[in-house]
C-alpha positions in Angstrom: 0.0 -0.3 0.0 1.4 3.8 -0.9 1.5 5.9 1.6 -0.6 8.3 -0.5 -3.3 4.9 -0.2 -3.2 5.7 3.6 -4.1 9.4 3.6 -6.6 8.8 1.3 -8.4 6.1 3.2 -8.1 8.6 5.9 -10.0 11.3 3.6 -6.6 13.4 2.7 -5.7 13.7 -1.5 -3.0 13.4 -3.6 -2.2 14.5 -7.4 -0.7 11.4 -8.0 -2.5 9.0 -5.9 -4.3 6.2 -8.5 -8.4 6.4 -8.7 -10.7 4.1 -7.6 -10.0 0.6 -8.4 -12.3 -1.1 -10.9 -11.5 -4.5 -10.9 -10.0 -6.2 -8.6 -6.3 -6.3 -8.2 -4.6 -6.8 -4.8 -0.8 -5.5 -5.7 -3.3 -2.0 -6.4 -4.8 -2.0 -2.7 -3.9 0.0 0.4 -3.9 -1.7 3.1 -7.6 -2.2 5.6 -8.0 1.6 7.2 -6.7 1.8 11.0 -6.0 4.1 13.3 -2.0 3.3 13.1 0.3 2.1 10.4 4.0 1.1 10.4 6.5 2.2 8.2 10.1 1.4 7.9 11.8 4.7 6.8 15.2 3.3 4.9 17.3 7.0 4.5 20.5 5.3 2.7 23.1 7.5 1.7 23.9 10.9 0.4 21.0 13.0 0.4 19.8 10.5 1.8 19.0 11.2 5.3 19.0 15.3 4.6 15.8 14.5 2.5 14.1 11.8 4.5 13.8 14.5 7.5 12.6 17.2 5.4 9.6 14.5 4.6 9.0 12.9 8.3 8.1 16.4 8.9 5.7 16.6 6.2 3.8 13.0 7.2 4.1 14.6 11.0 1.6 17.4 9.7 -0.2 14.7 7.7 -0.9 12.6 11.1 -2.8 15.5 12.3 -4.4 16.7 9.9 -5.9 13.2 8.8 -6.2 11.9 12.6 -4.4 8.6 11.8 -0.6 8.0 13.3 2.3 6.7 11.4 4.8 4.9 13.6 8.7 5.1 11.9 10.9 3.4 12.0 14.8 3.3 10.5 16.5 0.6 9.2 19.6 0.5 7.3 20.0 -0.1 3.0 22.8 0.4 0.7 26.7 1.8 1.8 25.3 2.6 5.6 24.5 -1.2 6.1 28.1 -2.5 4.1 29.1 0.0 6.3 27.5 -1.2 10.2 27.1 -4.7 8.8 28.6 -5.3 6.2 25.9 -6.3 3.9 24.0 -3.8 1.8 20.6 -5.2 3.0 20.5 -6.7 6.2 18.2 -9.8 7.3 17.0 -7.9 10.3 16.2 -4.8 7.5 14.5 -7.3 5.3 12.6 -8.9 7.9 11.3 -5.2 9.6 10.3 -4.2 5.8 8.2 -7.2 5.2 6.0 -6.9 9.1 5.6 -2.9 8.0 2.8 -1.3 6.0 4.4 0.5 4.2 8.1 1.2 3.0 10.0 4.3 2.2 13.4 4.6 1.2 15.2 7.6 0.3 18.4 6.5 -2.0 21.7 4.6 -2.2 24.8 4.7 -3.5 27.7 6.7 -3.0 31.4 6.8 -5.0 33.0 5.0 -1.4 31.7 1.7 -2.5 32.2 1.4 -6.7 35.1 -0.5 -6.0 33.9 -3.2 -3.9 32.9 -6.7 -5.2 29.3 -6.8 -6.6 27.5 -8.3 -3.7 29.1 -5.4 -1.1 27.8 -3.0 -3.7 24.4 -0.7 -2.7 22.7 -1.5 -5.8 22.7 -5.3 -4.7 21.2 -4.5 -1.7 18.5 -2.8 -4.2 17.9 -5.7 -5.9 17.6 -8.2 -3.1 15.2 -5.8 -1.5 13.0 -6.0 -5.1 13.4 -9.7 -5.7 12.8 -10.9 -1.4 9.8 -8.6 -1.3 8.3 -9.5 -4.8 8.6 -6.4 -5.9 7.8 -7.1 -9.6 6.2 -4.0 -11.0 7.5 -0.8 -11.0 4.9 2.7 -11.4 7.2 5.9 -12.7 4.4 8.8 -13.3 5.9 11.7 -15.5 3.9 14.6 -15.3 4.7 18.0 -16.5 3.2 20.9 -13.9 3.1 23.7 -14.9 5.5 25.8 -12.5 7.8 24.1 -13.7 7.4 23.4 -17.5 10.7 26.1 -18.5 12.4 23.4 -16.7 12.6 21.1 -19.6 15.1 21.3 -22.1 12.1 20.6 -24.9 9.6 23.5 -25.8 7.1 24.8 -24.2 5.0 23.0 -27.4 6.3 19.3 -27.0 5.8 18.9 -23.1 2.8 21.1 -22.4 0.4 19.3 -20.9 2.3 15.6 -20.7 1.4 12.8 -18.2 2.9 9.8 -18.7 2.9 6.6 -16.5 5.7 4.2 -17.2 4.8 0.2 -15.6 8.4 -1.3 -15.5 8.5 -4.5 -15.0 10.9 -5.3 -11.5 12.2 -8.5 -10.6 13.4 -10.0 -14.6 14.4 -9.8 -17.4 18.4 -9.2 -17.7 18.9 -8.4 -14.1 18.4 -11.3 -13.0 18.2 -14.2 -15.0 20.8 -16.7 -15.3 23.5 -17.7 -16.2 25.2 -14.7 -16.1 29.1 -14.1 -15.5 32.6 -13.4 -16.6 34.7 -16.3 -18.0 37.6 -17.0 -19.9 37.3 -18.3 -23.2 39.8 -19.5 -25.6 42.3 -17.3 -23.3 39.8 -14.1 -23.4 37.2 -13.0 -20.9 33.8 -13.0 -22.2 30.8 -11.5 -20.3 27.6 -12.5 -20.3 24.0 -12.1 -18.9 20.5 -13.8 -20.1 17.7 -11.8 -20.9 14.5 -14.3 -19.8 10.8 -13.8 -19.0 8.7 -16.4 -17.7 4.7 -16.0 -19.2 3.5 -16.0 -15.6 5.7 -12.9 -15.1 4.9 -11.3 -17.9 1.2 -11.7 -16.9 1.0 -10.3 -14.0 2.9 -7.1 -15.0 0.3 -6.8 -18.0 -2.6 -7.0 -15.5 -1.3 -3.8 -13.5 0.2 -2.2 -16.9 -4.2 -2.5 -17.9 -5.6 -1.9 -14.5 -3.6 1.6 -14.5 -4.4 2.5 -17.9 -8.1 1.6 -17.5 -7.9 4.6 -14.7 -5.9 7.0 -16.4 -6.7 7.5 -20.4 -7.6 4.1 -21.8 -4.6 3.8 -23.8 -1.7 1.3 -23.0 1.5 1.3 -24.8 3.6 -1.8 -25.1 7.1 -1.6 -25.7 9.8 -4.2 -26.6 11.8 -5.6 -29.2 10.2 -8.1 -30.6 11.5 -8.2 -34.6 15.1 -9.2 -32.8 14.4 -10.8 -29.6 12.3 -13.8 -28.8 11.9 -12.9 -25.4 9.9 -9.8 -26.4 8.1 -11.9 -28.7 6.9 -13.5 -26.4 6.1 -10.6 -24.0 4.4 -9.1 -26.8 2.1 -12.2 -27.2 1.5 -12.4 -23.4 0.1 -9.2 -22.9 -1.3 -9.1 -26.5 -3.4 -12.1 -24.8 -4.3 -10.4 -21.3 -5.6 -7.1 -22.4 -7.9 -8.4 -25.3 -8.9 -10.9 -22.7 -9.1 -9.0 -19.5 -9.1 -5.2 -20.6 -11.6 -5.0 -23.3 -11.5 -1.3 -22.8 -8.0 -0.3 -23.0 -7.0 0.4 -26.6 -3.2 -1.7 -26.8 -0.3 -0.5 -29.1 3.0 -1.9 -29.5 6.2 0.1 -30.2 10.2 -1.2 -30.5 12.1 0.5 -28.1 14.4 1.9 -30.1 11.5 4.3 -31.6 9.7 4.2 -28.5 13.2 6.4 -26.7 12.7 8.6 -30.0 8.9 9.1 -29.9 9.3 10.0 -25.9 11.1 13.5 -26.9 9.7 14.0 -30.9 5.5 13.5 -29.4 5.8 12.7 -25.5 1.4 13.4 -25.6 0.5 10.6 -28.1 1.6 8.1 -24.4 -0.6 7.9 -21.6 0.6 4.5 -20.2 3.1 2.7 -21.0 4.6 -1.3 -19.7 7.8 -2.4 -20.9 10.4 -4.9 -19.1 13.1 -4.5 -16.5 15.8 -3.2 -18.9 13.9 -1.1 -21.5 11.8 0.6 -18.5 14.7 1.1 -16.5 16.7 3.3 -19.5 12.8 4.8 -20.8 11.3 5.7 -17.2 14.8 7.9 -16.8 14.1 9.4 -20.1 10.7 10.5 -19.2 12.1 11.8 -16.2 13.4 14.5 -18.3 10.1 15.7 -20.2 9.7 17.3 -17.0 12.7 19.0 -16.2 14.6 16.9 -13.5 15.0 13.2 -12.4 15.2 15.0 -9.5 11.5 16.0 -9.4 10.0 12.5 -9.8 8.4 9.7 -7.4 8.1 6.2 -7.7 6.3 3.1 -6.5 7.5 -0.4 -6.3 4.7 -3.0 -5.8 3.9 -6.6 -5.5 0.6 -9.0 -5.3 1.2 -8.7 -1.0 3.0 -7.2 1.8 4.4 -3.8 1.5 5.4 -1.7 -1.1 8.0 0.3 -1.3 8.3 4.6 -2.2 11.0 5.5 -3.1 12.6 9.1 -5.4 13.5 8.5 -9.1 16.7 10.3 -8.3 20.2 9.4 -7.2 22.0 10.0 -4.0 24.1 12.9 -5.1 26.8 12.7 -2.8 28.8 15.4 -4.2 25.7 17.6 -2.3 25.2 15.2 0.7 25.5 17.5 3.8 24.8 20.9 2.4 21.5 21.1 2.7 20.7 21.5 -0.9 18.6 18.8 -1.7 14.9 19.1 -3.0 13.3 16.4 -0.8 10.3 17.0 -3.3 10.5 13.5 -4.8 10.1 11.8 -2.3 7.8 13.9 -0.5 6.0 13.2 -3.4 6.6 9.6 -3.0 5.2 9.4 0.6 
């Protein structure tokens, strides 16, 4: 459940919160309304602790206004967890997150840990959290706010009115596929990863995307590379089957990822909801963020079929300005 959804349950509103569900989709539902919610805070690294502090002030005001309590408890992730526990996402942090109603994450990473072995890098903790908590769906809105339209590097007539939701599959694809590694073959090093999806993984993200699109403008664009990749052909076939059979009110289209990257810059208002795999979504959602002027202004939500969701800004840890009180906390506040 999103913190925004918790606020909605208590009578508040939020510009990024979804409308009331029209289908039974448990992965998008809030927890039951109650007087007190358990929230795990993951301040992380770099600017993370300072923007989390600012966000806690906003949440404190929200509690008073809406008449519920948030019991907020910190836990370790990323570089801070490596320094303290020699583990980028310790088991105690995982258990605390699982036992919460919701999780709020600032950001992770920094130059200090870049040369560590892969298993001791902050990003490995983030991947572990997503996998262990079953956070298969990442929702990233890119909505141009009138007050910030001049912050975009694109012309006003291109970005004015843009409101795109990118639904990214988060626990499959080349980031998690096996086998993977670096071996020596014929006297030289060879690196390899496996771009792989199960049918069931595609089905569940297609259902989330169909549900989101039905609550927005009713248009869904599925992005793949089916003209080259077998895994993308399976993606296209499964998405088509699910949307056609279960979301007849949603207009489905398909687009190759290279064309989608170009169209996001050429004519972004043609898109309402985009659904795509992990690596394509990683790239396209960052590109979409620049439509609004800055990656540092956008929230995101990572959700699963059950258990708490994780809500975080799209930006990184900005270690170069950490501790200088320069970081804008708006993306974290919008995530909350």
